[in-house]
C-alpha positions in Angstrom: 30.2 -55.5 -44.9 31.3 -56.9 -41.6 34.3 -59.1 -40.8 34.2 -61.9 -38.2 36.8 -64.0 -36.4 36.2 -67.5 -35.1 38.6 -68.6 -32.3 38.6 -72.2 -31.0 41.4 -74.7 -30.3 39.2 -77.4 -31.8 39.5 -77.3 -35.6 36.2 -79.1 -36.3 34.3 -76.6 -34.1 35.6 -73.7 -36.2 34.8 -75.5 -39.4 31.3 -76.3 -38.1 30.7 -72.6 -37.5 32.1 -71.6 -40.9 29.7 -74.0 -42.6 26.7 -73.9 -40.4 26.1 -70.1 -40.0 24.7 -68.2 -43.0 27.3 -65.5 -42.9 26.2 -63.9 -46.2 22.7 -63.3 -45.0 24.3 -61.5 -41.9 26.2 -59.2 -44.3 29.6 -60.7 -43.3 32.2 -60.5 -46.1 35.1 -62.2 -44.4 35.2 -65.0 -41.8 38.8 -65.3 -40.3 39.8 -68.3 -38.1 42.3 -68.8 -35.3 43.1 -71.7 -33.0 44.9 -69.9 -30.2 45.2 -66.6 -28.5 48.4 -65.7 -30.4 46.9 -66.5 -33.8 43.9 -64.4 -33.0 46.1 -61.4 -32.0 47.9 -61.8 -35.4 44.6 -61.6 -37.2 43.6 -58.5 -35.3 46.9 -56.8 -36.2 46.5 -57.5 -39.9 42.7 -57.4 -40.5 39.7 -55.4 -39.5 37.5 -57.5 -37.1 34.0 -56.4 -36.1 32.9 -59.5 -34.3 34.8 -62.3 -32.5 33.1 -65.6 -31.7 35.5 -67.2 -29.1 35.8 -70.4 -27.0 36.8 -69.8 -23.4 39.0 -72.7 -22.5 42.0 -73.0 -24.8 45.5 -74.4 -23.8 47.7 -71.5 -24.9 45.7 -68.6 -23.4 42.0 -68.6 -22.5 39.3 -66.8 -24.4 38.8 -64.5 -21.4 42.4 -63.4 -21.6 42.0 -62.8 -25.4 38.8 -60.8 -24.7 40.5 -58.6 -22.2 43.3 -57.9 -24.7 40.7 -57.1 -27.5 38.8 -54.8 -25.2 42.0 -52.9 -24.5 43.3 -52.6 -28.1 40.1 -52.9 -30.2 37.2 -51.7 -28.0 34.7 -51.5 -30.9 34.8 -55.2 -31.5 31.9 -57.2 -30.0 32.7 -60.6 -28.5 30.4 -63.7 -28.2 31.6 -66.5 -26.0 30.9 -70.2 -26.8 31.8 -72.8 -24.2 30.9 -76.3 -23.0 30.9 -75.1 -19.4 28.0 -73.3 -17.6 30.3 -72.3 -14.7 29.0 -69.1 -13.2 32.5 -67.7 -12.7 33.1 -67.9 -16.5 29.8 -66.1 -17.1 30.7 -63.5 -14.4 34.1 -62.8 -16.0 32.5 -62.6 -19.5 30.0 -60.0 -18.2 32.8 -58.0 -16.6 34.6 -57.9 -19.9 31.5 -56.4 -21.5 31.0 -59.4 -23.9 27.9 -59.2 -26.0 26.6 -62.7 -25.1 27.5 -66.1 -23.6 26.3 -69.3 -25.2 26.7 -72.9 -24.3 27.9 -75.6 -26.8 26.6 -77.2 -28.8 25.0 -74.0 -30.0 22.0 -73.9 -32.3 23.1 -72.1 -35.5 19.8 -70.2 -35.9 20.2 -69.0 -32.3 23.8 -67.9 -32.9 22.7 -66.1 -36.1 20.0 -64.2 -34.1 22.6 -63.2 -31.5 25.1 -62.1 -34.2 22.4 -60.1 -35.9 21.7 -58.3 -32.6 25.4 -57.6 -32.2 25.6 -56.0 -35.6 22.4 -53.9 -34.9 24.2 -52.6 -31.8 27.2 -51.6 -33.8 25.1 -49.8 -36.4 23.3 -47.8 -33.7 26.6 -46.9 -32.1 28.0 -45.7 -35.5 24.9 -43.6 -36.1 25.2 -42.1 -32.7 28.8 -41.2 -33.2 28.0 -39.7 -36.6 25.3 -37.6 -35.0 27.5 -36.5 -32.1 30.3 -35.5 -34.5 27.9 -33.5 -36.7 26.3 -31.9 -33.7 29.7 -30.9 -32.2 30.9 -29.4 -35.5 27.8 -27.2 -36.0 27.6 -26.3 -32.3 31.1 -24.7 -32.6 30.0 -22.9 -35.8 26.7 -21.8 -34.1 28.4 -20.4 -31.0 30.8 -18.3 -33.1 28.0 -17.0 -35.4 27.0 -13.3 -35.1 24.0 -11.6 -36.8 24.9 -9.4 -39.7 23.1 -6.3 -41.2 22.2 -8.1 -44.4 20.3 -10.8 -42.5 18.4 -8.1 -40.6 17.4 -6.6 -43.9 16.0 -9.9 -45.2 14.2 -10.6 -41.9 12.5 -7.1 -42.0 11.6 -7.7 -45.7 9.8 -11.1 -45.2 8.0 -9.8 -42.1 6.8 -6.7 -44.0 8.7 -4.3 -41.8 10.1 -2.6 -44.9 7.7 -0.8 -47.3 7.2 -2.9 -50.3 7.7 -0.2 -52.9 10.8 -0.2 -55.1 12.0 3.2 -54.0 12.0 2.4 -50.3 13.6 -0.9 -50.9 16.6 0.6 -52.7 17.4 2.7 -49.7 17.3 -0.2 -47.3 19.4 -2.3 -49.7 22.1 0.3 -49.7 22.1 0.5 -45.9 22.5 -3.3 -45.8 25.4 -3.3 -48.2 23.5 -5.2 -50.8 23.4 -4.4 -54.5 21.1 -5.9 -57.1 20.2 -4.6 -60.6 16.7 -3.2 -61.2 15.7 -6.0 -63.6 16.8 -8.8 -61.2 14.2 -11.4 -60.2 14.4 -13.7 -57.2 13.7 -17.4 -57.2 12.4 -18.5 -53.7 12.8 -21.9 -52.2 11.0 -22.5 -48.9 12.2 -25.5 -46.8 10.8 -26.8 -43.5 11.8 -29.7 -41.2 8.9 -32.0 -40.9 10.4 -34.4 -38.4 13.7 -34.9 -36.6 14.7 -38.6 -36.5 16.0 -38.2 -32.9 14.5 -36.6 -29.8 16.2 -33.2 -29.4 16.2 -30.7 -26.6 15.2 -27.2 -27.6 18.8 -26.1 -27.5 20.0 -29.1 -29.6 17.2 -28.4 -32.1 18.4 -24.8 -32.6 22.0 -26.1 -33.2 20.7 -28.6 -35.8 18.7 -25.9 -37.5 21.8 -23.9 -37.7 23.5 -26.9 -39.2 20.7 -27.1 -41.7 21.1 -23.5 -42.6 24.8 -24.1 -43.4 24.0 -27.0 -45.6 21.4 -24.9 -47.4 24.0 -22.2 -48.0 26.5 -24.7 -49.4 23.9 -26.3 -51.6 22.2 -23.1 -52.9 24.8 -20.3 -52.8 26.2 -21.2 -56.2 24.7 -17.9 -57.5 26.3 -14.7 -56.0 23.9 -12.8 -53.8 21.9 -15.8 -52.6 20.6 -15.5 -49.1 19.3 -18.2 -46.7 16.8 -16.6 -44.3 15.3 -18.3 -41.1 11.5 -18.1 -41.3 9.9 -19.9 -38.4 9.7 -23.3 -36.7 12.6 -24.9 -38.4 11.9 -23.4 -41.8 14.1 -21.3 -44.2 13.5 -19.2 -47.2 16.3 -19.3 -49.8 16.4 -16.3 -52.1 18.3 -16.7 -55.3 18.8 -13.7 -57.7 18.4 -14.7 -61.3 18.4 -12.6 -64.5 17.2 -15.4 -66.7 14.3 -17.9 -66.2 15.2 -20.9 -64.1 15.4 -24.5 -65.3 12.8 -26.2 -63.2 14.2 -29.7 -63.8 17.6 -28.6 -62.5 16.1 -26.8 -59.5 14.1 -30.0 -58.6 17.3 -32.1 -58.9 19.2 -29.8 -56.6 16.4 -29.8 -54.0 16.0 -33.6 -54.2 19.8 -34.0 -53.6 19.6 -31.5 -50.7 16.7 -33.6 -49.2 18.7 -36.8 -49.4 21.7 -35.2 -47.7 19.4 -34.0 -44.9 18.0 -37.5 -44.4 21.4 -39.1 -44.3 23.6 -36.5 -42.4 21.2 -34.3 -40.5 18.8 -37.0 -39.4 15.6 -35.2 -40.4 12.7 -35.4 -42.9 12.3 -32.2 -44.9 10.4 -30.9 -48.0 11.3 -28.1 -50.4 8.7 -25.7 -52.0 9.9 -23.8 -55.1 8.2 -20.5 -55.9 8.1 -18.3 -59.0 10.7 -15.7 -60.0 9.4 -12.4 -58.5 10.8 -8.9 -57.9 12.1 -8.1 -54.5 9.0 -6.2 -53.3 6.9 -9.4 -54.0 9.1 -11.6 -51.9 6.9 -11.5 -48.7 3.8 -12.5 -50.7 5.6 -15.3 -52.4 6.7 -16.6 -49.0 3.1 -16.7 -47.8 2.1 -18.6 -50.9 4.8 -21.2 -50.3 3.9 -21.5 -46.6 0.3 -22.1 -47.6 1.5 -24.9 -49.9 3.4 -26.4 -47.0 0.5 -26.2 -44.6 -1.7 -28.1 -47.1 1.0 -30.8 -47.6 -0.2 -33.3 -45.0 0.6 -36.6 -46.8 4.1 -36.2 -48.3 7.6 -36.0 -46.8 11.0 -35.6 -48.3 9.7 -34.2 -51.5 10.2 -31.2 -53.8 7.0 -29.2 -54.7 6.9 -26.6 -57.6 4.3 -23.9 -56.9 3.4 -23.6 -60.6 2.7 -27.3 -60.8 0.6 -27.5 -57.6 -3.0 -27.7 -58.7 -5.9 -29.2 -56.9 -6.8 -32.8 -57.7 -10.3 -33.1 -58.9 -10.9 -36.3 -56.9 -12.9 -36.1 -53.8 -12.4 -38.0 -50.6 -15.1 -40.6 -49.6 -16.7 -39.6 -46.3 -15.6 -41.6 -43.3 -18.0 -44.4 -42.3 -18.4 -43.0 -38.8 -21.7 -44.8 -38.1 -20.1 -48.2 -38.8 -17.1 -47.3 -36.7 -19.4 -46.3 -33.8 -21.1 -49.7 -33.9 -17.8 -51.6 -33.8 -16.7 -49.4 -31.0 -19.9 -50.1 -29.0 -19.5 -53.8 -29.6 -15.9 -53.7 -28.4 -14.4 -54.8 -31.8 -11.1 -53.0 -31.1 -9.0 -54.8 -33.8 -11.6 -54.4 -36.5 -12.2 -50.7 -35.7 -8.4 -50.0 -35.7 -7.9 -51.9 -38.9 -10.7 -50.1 -40.8 -9.8 -46.6 -39.5 -6.2 -47.2 -40.5 -7.2 -48.5 -43.9 -9.4 -45.5 -44.5 -6.7 -43.0 -43.6 -4.1 -44.9 -45.6 -6.4 -44.5 -48.7 -6.0 -40.7 -48.4 -2.4 -41.0 -49.8 -3.9 -41.8 -53.2 -5.8 -38.4 -53.1 -2.8 -36.2 -52.5 -4.3 -33.1 -54.1 -7.6 -33.4 -52.2 -6.1 -34.0 -48.8 -5.2 -30.7 -47.2 -5.2 -29.1 -43.8 -9.0 -28.5 -43.9 -9.6 -32.2 -44.7 -7.6 -33.2 -41.6 -9.4 -30.7 -39.4 -12.8 -31.9 -40.6 -12.0 -35.5 -40.0 -10.5 -34.7 -36.6 -13.7 -32.9 -35.5 -16.0 -35.7 -36.9 -14.0 -38.5 -35.4 -13.8 -36.8 -31.9 -17.6 -36.3 -32.0 -18.1 -40.0 -32.8 -15.8 -41.0 -29.9 -17.8 -38.7 -27.5 -21.1 -40.1 -28.7 -20.0 -43.7 -28.1 -18.5 -42.9 -24.7 -21.8 -41.1 -23.7 -23.8 -44.2 -24.8 -21.6 -46.3 -22.5 -22.2 -43.9 -19.6 -18.6 -42.4 -19.8 -17.7 -38.8 -19.6 -15.1 -37.8 -22.1 -13.3 -35.4 -19.8 -12.7 -38.4 -17.4 -11.4 -40.6 -20.2 -8.9 -38.3 -21.9 -6.4 -35.7 -20.7 -8.0 -32.2 -20.6 -5.7 -30.8 -23.3 -7.1 -33.3 -25.8 -10.6 -31.8 -25.4 -9.8 -28.1 -25.1 -6.5 -27.3 -26.9 -6.3 -26.8 -30.7 -4.2 -29.9 -31.8 -1.6 -28.1 -33.9 0.8 -31.1 -33.8 -2.0 -33.6 -34.6 -3.2 -31.7 -37.7 0.3 -31.0 -39.0 0.4 -34.2 -41.1 -1.5 -37.3 -42.0 1.1 -39.4 -40.1 0.5 -37.3 -36.9 -3.3 -37.7 -37.3 -2.9 -41.5 -37.7 -0.8 -41.7 -34.5 -3.4 -39.6 -32.6 -6.3 -41.8 -33.9 -4.5 -44.9 -32.7 -4.0 -43.3 -29.2 -7.6 -42.2 -29.0 -9.0 -45.6 -30.0 -6.7 -47.4 -27.5 -7.6 -45.2 -24.6 -11.4 -45.2 -25.3 -11.5 -48.9 -25.9 -9.6 -49.6 -22.7 -12.2 -47.6 -20.7 -15.1 -49.3 -22.5 -13.5 -52.7 -21.9 -13.0 -51.9 -18.2 -16.7 -51.0 -17.8 -17.8 -54.2 -19.7 -15.6 -56.3 -17.4 -17.4 -54.8 -14.3 -20.9 -55.5 -15.7 -22.8 -58.6 -14.8 -23.9 -61.0 -17.5 -27.4 -59.6 -17.3 -26.2 -56.0 -17.5 -24.2 -56.9 -20.6 -27.3 -58.5 -22.2 -29.4 -55.4 -21.5 -26.8 -53.1 -22.9 -26.3 -55.3 -26.0 -30.1 -55.3 -26.6 -30.3 -51.5 -26.2 -27.4 -51.1 -28.7 -28.7 -53.5 -31.3 -32.5 -52.8 -31.3 -33.2 -51.2 -34.6 -29.9 -52.4 -36.1 -30.7 -56.1 -36.5 -33.4 -58.7 -35.9 -32.1 -60.0 -32.6 -32.7 -63.6 -31.5 -32.1 -65.4 -28.2 -29.2 -67.2 -29.9 -27.6 -63.8 -31.0 -27.8 -62.5 -27.4 -26.3 -65.7 -25.9 -23.5 -65.7 -28.5 -22.6 -62.1 -27.4 -22.0 -63.2 -23.8 -20.5 -66.6 -24.7 -23.3 -68.6 -22.9 -25.7 -71.4 -23.8 -29.1 -69.9 -24.7 -31.0 -72.0 -22.2 -28.6 -71.3 -19.4 -28.7 -67.6 -20.2 -32.5 -67.6 -20.1 -32.5 -69.2 -16.6 -30.0 -66.8 -15.0 -31.7 -63.8 -16.7 -35.1 -64.7 -15.3 -33.6 -65.5 -11.9 -32.1 -62.0 -11.6 -34.8 -59.9 -13.3 -38.0 -61.9 -12.7 -38.7 -61.6 -16.4 -37.9 -64.1 -19.2 -35.3 -63.0 -21.8 -38.0 -63.2 -24.5 -40.3 -61.0 -22.6 -37.5 -58.4 -22.0 -36.6 -58.4 -25.6 -40.2 -57.9 -26.6 -40.6 -55.1 -24.1 -37.4 -53.4 -25.5 -38.8 -53.6 -29.0 -42.1 -52.0 -27.9 -40.2 -49.2 -26.1 -38.1 -48.6 -29.2 -41.3 -48.5 -31.3 -42.9 -46.0 -28.9 -39.8 -43.8 -29.2 -40.0 -43.8 -33.0 -43.8 -43.2 -33.1 -43.4 -40.2 -30.8 -40.3 -38.6 -32.3 -40.2 -39.5 -36.1 -42.4 -39.4 -39.1 -41.8 -43.0 -40.2 -44.8 -45.0 -41.2 -46.2 -47.5 -38.7 -45.3 -50.4 -41.1 -41.6 -49.2 -41.3 -41.5 -48.8 -37.5 -42.8 -52.3 -37.1 -40.0 -53.7 -39.3 -37.3 -51.6 -37.7 -38.5 -52.8 -34.2 -38.2 -56.4 -35.3 -41.8 -57.3 -36.4 -42.2 -58.3 -40.0 -46.0 -58.7 -39.6 -47.8 -55.4 -39.1 -51.0 -57.0 -37.7 -49.0 -59.0 -35.1 -47.1 -55.8 -34.2 -50.3 -53.9 -33.7 -51.7 -56.6 -31.5 -48.6 -56.9 -29.3 -48.2 -53.1 -29.1 -51.9 -52.7 -27.9 -51.5 -55.5 -25.4 -48.4 -53.7 -24.0 -49.7 -50.1 -24.0 -53.5 -50.3 -24.1 -53.7 -48.5 -27.5 -52.8 -49.3 -31.1 -49.7 -47.7 -32.7 -51.7 -45.0 -34.6 -53.6 -43.9 -31.6 -50.4 -43.8 -29.5 -48.8 -41.5 -32.0 -51.8 -39.2 -32.0 -51.8 -39.1 -28.2 -48.1 -38.3 -27.9 -48.1 -35.7 -30.7 -51.0 -33.9 -29.1 -49.1 -33.7 -25.9 
């Protein structure tokens, strides 16, 4: 809860602020009042004050003097000035005193509430930053004093299969490392990996925070003597816990869930834990690979504990992406509809947790990119001129790491592609747009003159006049010619029946289609097909 102080020599002004502002909604627990500089100072000395709302002109010491005193003695307090005067000198002094805002009376209470809310947001971010810096500083000191030990080298060699995996060889390496475990001991493995840092970190700072994470892991997991926390790769760790008796999976899950919550709150990261089976020491490397595979296929969940023995494939199957429909929306420039439907489809994956794995992401990635390239080509655009080269040639490891990463990449691709398509459409004349629309829609719907005019936002009669003026051909004749050209393509390259081709081309009457086709080409559809197939 926050505490606020209202300072004004006018009693009714203070009472108005007390009653008019919805303090509870702003998470303010106490609202103190003062009517002079001296009274305000007494409040500061006896109470904790996060926010001061202060008048400037007061008879026994101005608000500016009070703000200067507060800045010196209570620098974390934010100040908002209220005054009847719009004098620039007052505003200049308020800025110099680093006040949060400067508002003129009479102030609208909703506006003041908005400003107060922003001030509290600033305080919250400052507290979070201080907490992060303190945590970072603490673990940086530990990290700089840390030295590798022989035991850690043993564990590293073991998980990377540099030590023979037979029991006899392992015993010798254990003795050299100063480690002693009974022959019947089994090891519970917990694999943890950072999925996302909440803050942008440099490579060096990330190593420091990973060191901090390791220390937290050791504090959380080393309740059993002989437990080891081993760095694996890319912000991941393998915790090895020696156990003589079978583990209580419920207790293990609770411990991992508590560890995840602490990481979220204090180490500013999203992380998941993967709990393996109890295995002998020589099977440790294989168990690590199984847990890493479980992690690789977790593309939808964050901040969750997974138990290897419970992880079975869901029998449900994903519906294929409606790529043909998306391509049509993209051709038509329906950016919002395309973005909404793609986002809705990918969000639906979260209900198919067991069926959505790394392979599902990779397949969607390839199919979606192929659709994008197809549409760009249909618009006369080359993909390598639209996107950065690495989007086309590099394997997108970061994109395929999680569903969230894939969603972010899809939004980027749609935005870039649609911007280029829109730019081309903007540069096309009305007639060019009409021709392109007809080419895109022939075979998709029964086009009319009104449909075409609606697409370019013109009156049908006016569109017909400008189309004929520019092309020398009426819009109706061009549409009919486009239909015949489309029918010729189907006759030459498909096995569809003539009647089906007539309907697809926009002619419901087969006899009329044959008459029009012969008039345009000199032969009927059947003879045209025979002639083209012979060639």
